[in-house]
C-alpha positions in Angstrom: -11.3 -5.3 -44.9 -8.4 -5.5 -42.4 -5.6 -8.0 -43.0 -5.7 -11.1 -40.7 -3.0 -11.6 -38.1 -1.6 -14.7 -39.7 -0.9 -12.8 -42.9 1.0 -10.2 -40.9 3.0 -12.9 -39.2 4.0 -14.2 -42.6 5.1 -10.8 -43.7 7.2 -10.3 -40.5 8.7 -13.8 -40.9 9.8 -13.0 -44.4 11.4 -9.8 -43.3 13.1 -11.2 -40.3 14.4 -14.4 -41.9 15.5 -12.8 -45.1 13.7 -15.0 -47.7 10.4 -16.8 -48.5 12.1 -20.2 -48.1 13.5 -19.3 -44.6 10.2 -17.9 -43.5 8.5 -21.1 -44.6 10.9 -23.2 -42.5 10.4 -20.9 -39.5 6.6 -21.0 -39.8 6.5 -24.8 -40.6 4.7 -24.0 -43.8 5.4 -24.8 -47.5 7.0 -22.0 -49.5 4.0 -21.9 -51.8 1.7 -21.3 -48.8 3.9 -18.4 -47.6 3.9 -17.0 -51.1 0.1 -17.4 -51.4 -0.6 -15.6 -48.1 1.7 -12.7 -49.1 0.1 -12.4 -52.5 -3.3 -12.4 -51.0 -2.3 -9.7 -48.6 -0.9 -7.6 -51.4 -4.1 -8.1 -53.4 -6.1 -7.1 -50.4 -4.1 -3.9 -50.0 -3.9 -3.2 -53.7 -0.1 -2.6 -53.7 3.1 -4.5 -53.6 4.9 -5.0 -50.3 8.1 -6.4 -51.9 10.1 -5.3 -54.9 11.0 -8.5 -56.7 13.1 -7.0 -59.5 16.4 -7.7 -57.8 18.2 -10.9 -56.8 16.5 -10.7 -53.3 13.1 -9.3 -52.7 13.2 -6.0 -50.8 10.5 -4.2 -49.0 8.8 -1.3 -50.8 8.2 1.9 -48.8 4.6 0.7 -48.2 6.0 -2.7 -47.1 8.3 -1.0 -44.6 5.5 1.1 -43.1 3.1 -1.9 -42.9 5.8 -4.1 -41.3 6.4 -1.4 -38.6 2.7 -1.3 -37.8 2.3 -5.0 -38.0 4.9 -5.5 -35.3 2.9 -3.2 -33.0 -0.4 -4.9 -33.8 1.0 -8.4 -33.1 2.5 -7.3 -29.8 -0.9 -5.9 -28.8 -2.6 -9.1 -29.9 -0.1 -11.2 -27.8 -0.7 -8.9 -24.8 -4.5 -9.3 -25.2 -4.1 -13.1 -25.5 -2.0 -13.2 -22.3 -4.5 -11.0 -20.4 -7.4 -13.2 -21.4 -5.5 -16.2 -20.3 -4.7 -14.7 -16.9 -8.2 -13.4 -16.3 -9.6 -16.8 -17.1 -7.1 -18.2 -14.5 -8.7 -16.0 -11.8 -6.8 -12.7 -12.0 -9.3 -9.8 -11.8 -9.1 -7.0 -14.5 -9.1 -4.3 -11.8 -9.1 -3.7 -8.0 -10.0 -0.5 -6.2 -8.2 0.3 -3.0 -8.9 3.3 -0.8 -6.4 4.2 2.0 -6.2 6.9 4.6 -3.4 9.4 4.0 -2.4 9.1 7.7 -1.1 5.6 6.9 2.3 5.1 5.2 2.1 4.9 1.5 5.4 3.3 0.8 4.3 -0.3 1.8 1.3 0.0 -0.6 3.6 1.2 -3.4 5.9 -1.7 -2.6 3.1 -4.1 -3.1 2.2 -2.5 -6.5 5.9 -2.9 -7.5 5.7 -6.6 -6.5 2.6 -7.1 -8.6 4.5 -5.7 -11.6 7.5 -7.9 -10.9 5.2 -10.9 -10.7 3.5 -9.9 -13.9 0.1 -9.9 -12.2 -2.3 -8.4 -14.9 -4.7 -6.8 -12.4 -4.9 -3.0 -12.6 -5.0 -1.4 -9.1 -6.8 2.0 -8.7 -5.3 3.4 -5.5 -7.0 6.5 -4.0 -5.9 8.4 -0.9 -8.6 10.0 1.2 -8.7 11.3 4.8 -10.7 10.4 7.8 -14.5 9.9 7.0 -13.7 10.4 3.3 -12.1 6.9 3.1 -15.3 5.0 3.8 -17.4 7.5 1.9 -15.2 6.9 -1.2 -15.2 3.2 -0.6 -19.0 3.1 -0.6 -19.5 5.5 -3.5 -17.1 3.6 -5.8 -18.0 0.1 -4.6 -14.3 -0.4 -4.0 -12.7 -3.8 -3.2 -11.0 -2.8 0.1 -10.0 0.1 2.3 -7.5 0.9 4.9 -9.3 3.3 7.3 -8.9 5.0 10.6 -12.6 5.8 11.0 -14.7 2.7 10.4 -18.5 2.6 10.8 -19.3 -1.1 11.3 -21.5 -2.7 8.7 -22.7 -6.3 8.6 -22.0 -6.4 4.9 -18.3 -5.7 5.6 -15.4 -7.7 7.1 -12.9 -5.7 9.2 -9.4 -6.9 10.2 -7.7 -4.8 12.9 -4.2 -3.6 12.0 -1.2 -2.4 13.9 -1.9 1.0 15.7 -0.3 4.1 14.2 0.7 7.2 16.1 0.4 10.9 15.2 2.5 13.4 17.0 2.0 17.2 17.6 5.0 19.0 16.1 6.4 22.4 15.0 9.7 23.5 13.5 12.4 24.1 16.0 12.3 27.9 15.9 8.5 28.1 16.2 7.2 30.1 19.2 5.8 26.9 20.8 8.9 24.8 20.3 10.7 25.8 23.4 7.7 26.1 25.7 6.6 23.5 28.2 3.1 22.5 29.5 1.6 24.4 26.6 -2.1 25.2 27.3 -5.0 25.0 25.0 -5.2 28.8 25.0 -1.5 29.0 23.9 -2.2 26.5 21.1 -5.2 28.5 20.0 -3.1 31.7 19.6 -0.9 30.1 17.0 -1.6 29.1 13.4 -2.8 25.5 13.2 -2.1 23.3 10.2 -4.5 20.4 9.4 -5.5 18.1 6.6 -9.1 18.5 5.7 -11.5 15.6 6.2 -12.2 14.6 2.6 -15.6 13.2 3.6 -16.9 16.6 4.6 -18.3 19.1 2.1 -17.0 22.0 4.1 -13.4 22.4 5.4 -12.9 20.3 8.4 -9.8 18.9 10.1 -11.8 16.4 12.1 -12.0 16.1 15.8 -8.3 16.7 16.5 -8.1 20.4 15.8 -7.7 22.8 18.7 -10.0 25.6 17.5 -7.2 28.0 16.8 -8.0 31.5 15.6 -6.2 30.7 12.3 -6.4 27.3 10.8 -4.9 26.3 7.4 -6.6 23.4 5.8 -4.3 21.5 3.5 -5.0 18.8 0.9 -2.6 16.1 2.2 0.3 15.4 4.6 3.0 16.2 2.1 1.7 19.8 1.8 1.3 19.9 5.6 4.9 18.5 6.1 6.3 21.2 3.8 4.3 23.9 5.7 5.5 22.7 9.0 9.2 22.7 7.9 8.7 26.3 6.7 7.3 27.3 10.1 3.9 28.2 8.8 2.2 26.7 11.9 2.0 23.6 14.1 0.0 20.4 13.7 -0.4 16.6 13.9 1.7 14.4 11.7 2.1 10.6 11.3 5.0 9.7 13.5 6.6 7.5 10.8 6.7 10.5 8.4 8.5 12.9 10.8 10.6 10.5 12.8 13.9 11.5 11.1 13.1 15.2 11.6 12.4 14.7 15.2 15.7 12.8 15.7 17.6 15.5 13.9 15.9 18.3 15.8 14.5 20.0 12.8 11.0 19.3 14.1 10.1 19.3 17.8 7.3 17.4 19.6 5.3 20.0 21.5 5.0 19.7 25.2 1.3 20.2 25.4 -1.0 19.6 28.4 -3.5 18.4 25.7 -1.3 15.4 25.0 1.2 15.4 22.1 0.4 12.0 20.7 -2.7 10.3 19.3 -3.0 6.5 18.7 -5.1 5.4 15.8 -6.3 1.8 15.2 -6.6 1.3 11.5 -8.6 -1.5 9.9 -8.5 -3.4 6.7 -12.1 -3.6 5.4 -13.6 -5.4 2.5 -17.0 -6.8 1.5 -18.0 -9.8 3.6 -19.0 -11.6 0.4 -16.0 -10.5 -1.6 -15.0 -12.8 -4.4 -12.0 -15.0 -4.3 -10.1 -13.3 -7.1 -6.4 -14.1 -6.9 -5.3 -10.5 -6.8 -7.7 -9.5 -4.0 -6.7 -12.5 -1.9 -3.0 -11.8 -2.4 -3.4 -8.1 -1.7 -5.5 -8.7 1.5 -2.9 -11.2 2.8 0.0 -8.9 2.1 -1.7 -5.9 3.6 -2.5 -7.9 6.7 1.1 -9.0 7.0 2.6 -5.6 6.4 0.3 -3.8 8.9 -0.1 -6.7 11.3 
């Protein structure tokens, strides 16, 4: 039979206050009630928690170990109690958010940091997918919202248009294409192309923005692609926000292509039309709309 939490609170009060009498005052109990609860706990465990042979009662080795674990258990119990209170106040236990890797991740991480600072108890599962993989994951996991570049309209979903984002065609400054002008499709196809695979496709696919080069490297995310570009492994499209500093410094160069060197995407914030009014979801939708407005 496990000891009850009140008995453990009595034990910790005695240890922290230094005596049975002080613990009784702290707990607003009589000293006899404190002594009774401790005696009951010792009887239940079949061992003494305090050595009473001296002037002051001192913890036995068993008492020291139990006190250590009791503190952990009471902290967990308090955490559970607070969580129950907050969930009953409208905070959801968990939210699932799917975002396209083309979009900047820093604002999303900033919102998670704000949630922690506000002590919002809702856990957020944030997944990064690419192109059609965003809506595919959103549907498969019955997620709460998504930030997507490729949205297939659905009457069961609500979509809010967000600020357009640009992708730019780049290569490192010593790449063979970097110093050329009016680069033709044939010239692009002769060089190694770097792309992020569409995570919604079962086979490797860079989506509709590949040039059909003889050699294409399919990478898992834009961080890997960014590193490959800086190493000169090839050329490819990158979110402008991610390479703006490198373009300004001259490390990366925007290619002068007849095929156009920029693409504008129009992302959308999408969530179920009949989404619940959980406080975390409402707050997150509002903040996302503001950030990407």
